[in-house]
C-alpha positions as CSV (number, residue, x, y, z in Angstrom):
1,M,0.0,0.0,0.0
2,S,1.3,3.4,-0.9
3,G,0.3,7.0,-0.4
4,N,-2.0,8.3,2.3
5,P,-5.5,6.7,1.9
6,T,-8.5,8.8,2.4
7,V,-12.2,8.2,2.7
8,R,-15.1,10.7,2.6
9,L,-18.3,10.2,4.7
10,K,-21.6,11.7,3.9
11,Q,-24.5,11.5,6.3
12,Q,-27.6,9.9,4.7
13,A,-29.9,9.8,7.7
14,D,-29.4,9.8,11.4
15,Y,-26.4,7.5,12.0
16,Q,-26.2,6.1,8.5
17,F,-23.2,7.3,6.5
18,A,-22.1,6.7,2.9
19,I,-18.4,5.9,3.0
20,F,-16.7,6.9,-0.3
21,Y,-13.4,5.2,-0.7
22,S,-13.3,6.1,-4.5
23,E,-15.3,8.8,-6.2
24,E,-15.7,6.4,-9.2
25,K,-17.3,3.6,-7.1
26,A,-20.5,3.1,-5.1
27,P,-20.0,3.9,-1.4
28,I,-20.0,1.4,1.4
29,M,-22.8,2.1,3.9
30,G,-22.2,2.5,7.6
31,D,-24.9,2.5,10.2
32,E,-25.4,1.8,13.9
33,P,-27.9,-0.9,15.1
34,P,-31.1,0.2,16.8
35,P,-31.9,2.1,18.9
36,L,-29.5,4.7,17.3
37,G,-29.6,3.5,13.7
38,K,-31.4,1.1,11.5
39,S,-28.7,-1.5,10.8
40,E,-28.7,-0.4,7.1
41,G,-24.9,-0.7,6.8
42,A,-21.9,-2.1,8.6
43,T,-21.2,-0.8,12.1
44,P,-17.9,1.0,12.8
45,S,-16.8,-2.1,14.7
46,Q,-17.5,-4.3,11.7
47,L,-15.6,-2.0,9.4
48,L,-12.6,-2.1,11.7
49,I,-12.5,-5.9,11.9
50,A,-13.1,-6.1,8.2
51,A,-10.0,-3.9,7.6
52,V,-7.9,-6.0,9.9
53,A,-9.1,-9.3,8.3
54,N,-8.8,-7.9,4.8
55,C,-5.2,-6.8,5.4
56,L,-4.2,-10.1,7.0
57,S,-5.8,-12.1,4.1
58,D,-4.0,-9.9,1.6
59,S,-0.7,-10.4,3.4
60,L,-1.1,-14.2,3.6
61,L,-2.0,-14.4,-0.1
62,F,0.9,-12.2,-1.1
63,A,3.3,-14.2,0.9
64,L,2.1,-17.5,-0.5
65,R,2.1,-16.2,-4.1
66,K,5.6,-15.0,-3.6
67,F,6.5,-18.7,-3.5
68,K,4.2,-19.4,-6.5
69,Q,1.6,-21.1,-4.3
70,A,-2.2,-21.0,-5.0
71,P,-4.2,-21.1,-1.8
72,E,-7.5,-20.0,-3.4
73,P,-10.2,-19.6,-2.5
74,I,-9.5,-17.8,0.8
75,E,-12.4,-17.1,3.1
76,T,-11.8,-15.1,6.3
77,L,-14.0,-14.8,9.4
78,A,-13.4,-11.9,11.8
79,T,-15.1,-11.4,15.2
80,C,-14.4,-9.0,18.0
81,E,-15.2,-9.0,21.7
82,I,-16.8,-5.8,22.9
83,G,-16.8,-5.0,26.6
84,R,-16.4,-2.1,29.1
85,N,-13.1,-0.5,30.1
86,E,-12.2,0.9,33.5
87,Q,-14.3,4.0,32.8
88,N,-17.2,1.8,31.9
89,R,-17.1,2.8,28.3
90,L,-17.6,0.2,25.5
91,R,-14.4,-0.7,23.7
92,I,-13.2,-3.5,21.4
93,L,-11.3,-5.7,23.8
94,S,-9.9,-8.2,21.2
95,I,-10.2,-9.3,17.6
96,R,-10.1,-12.9,16.3
97,V,-9.3,-13.6,12.6
98,E,-9.7,-17.0,11.1
99,I,-8.2,-17.2,7.6
100,H,-9.4,-20.4,5.7
101,V,-7.3,-21.4,2.7
102,G,-8.9,-23.4,0.0
103,V,-6.3,-26.2,-0.2
104,P,-4.7,-28.7,2.2
105,G,-1.8,-27.2,4.0
106,E,0.5,-30.1,2.9
107,S,0.1,-28.9,-0.7
108,L,1.6,-25.4,0.0
109,E,5.4,-25.2,-0.3
110,N,7.4,-23.0,2.2
111,L,4.3,-22.8,4.4
112,D,6.3,-22.6,7.6
113,R,8.3,-19.7,6.4
114,V,5.1,-17.9,5.2
115,L,3.2,-18.4,8.4
116,A,6.2,-17.2,10.5
117,Q,6.3,-13.8,8.8
118,F,3.1,-12.8,6.9
119,Q,1.6,-10.9,9.9
120,E,4.6,-8.6,10.1
121,F,3.8,-7.2,6.7
122,C,0.1,-6.4,7.5
123,T,0.0,-2.6,8.0
124,V,-3.5,-2.5,9.5
125,S,-3.4,-5.5,11.9
126,S,0.1,-4.4,13.1
127,S,-1.2,-0.9,13.8
128,V,-4.4,-2.0,15.4
129,G,-2.6,-4.7,17.3
130,A,-0.6,-2.0,19.2
131,G,-3.8,-1.2,21.1
132,I,-6.1,-4.2,20.7
133,P,-5.0,-7.8,20.8
134,V,-5.4,-9.5,17.4
135,N,-5.5,-13.3,17.5
136,V,-4.9,-14.9,14.1
137,F,-5.6,-18.4,13.0
138,V,-4.9,-20.1,9.6
139,I,-7.0,-23.2,8.8
140,D,-6.7,-25.3,5.6
141,S,-9.4,-26.9,3.5
142,L,-9.2,-30.1,5.6
143,R,-10.1,-28.0,8.7
144,K,-6.5,-28.4,10.1
145,Q,-5.2,-25.5,12.0
146,L,-2.0,-24.4,10.4
147,Y,-1.3,-21.4,12.5
148,P,-0.6,-21.1,15.3
149,A,0.8,-24.6,15.4
150,I,-1.0,-26.8,17.8
């Protein structure tokens, strides 16, 4: 990733915002759940964990392709735990990301090397991880956990 990314938000109604990441593309919708909003878009928490999961998925794919490996299709599930801090304010306490590769782990060459370093190149999860624990798991098509090693 290069440059300094920007987004533009435009209020649509109440807590619903159109999020423009490119002026040539349709916006992503953001909204809060009731009672504040109408759940007509992703919540800010969902957008944050989507950014972390997307960056980690990209980083793993890039690292595997660097070794001419084809892990597709990749499907990633991200969840977060929301709870209250010492001031009783709601905060994201942790993020869990499961990256599912579409092939058996044994079919991927240099997998140990890739798994040992792919997270270090993820700009978003490394930045977010400085303040929120990000727990990452990689699982193959046979449902075997590849990372962290069991």
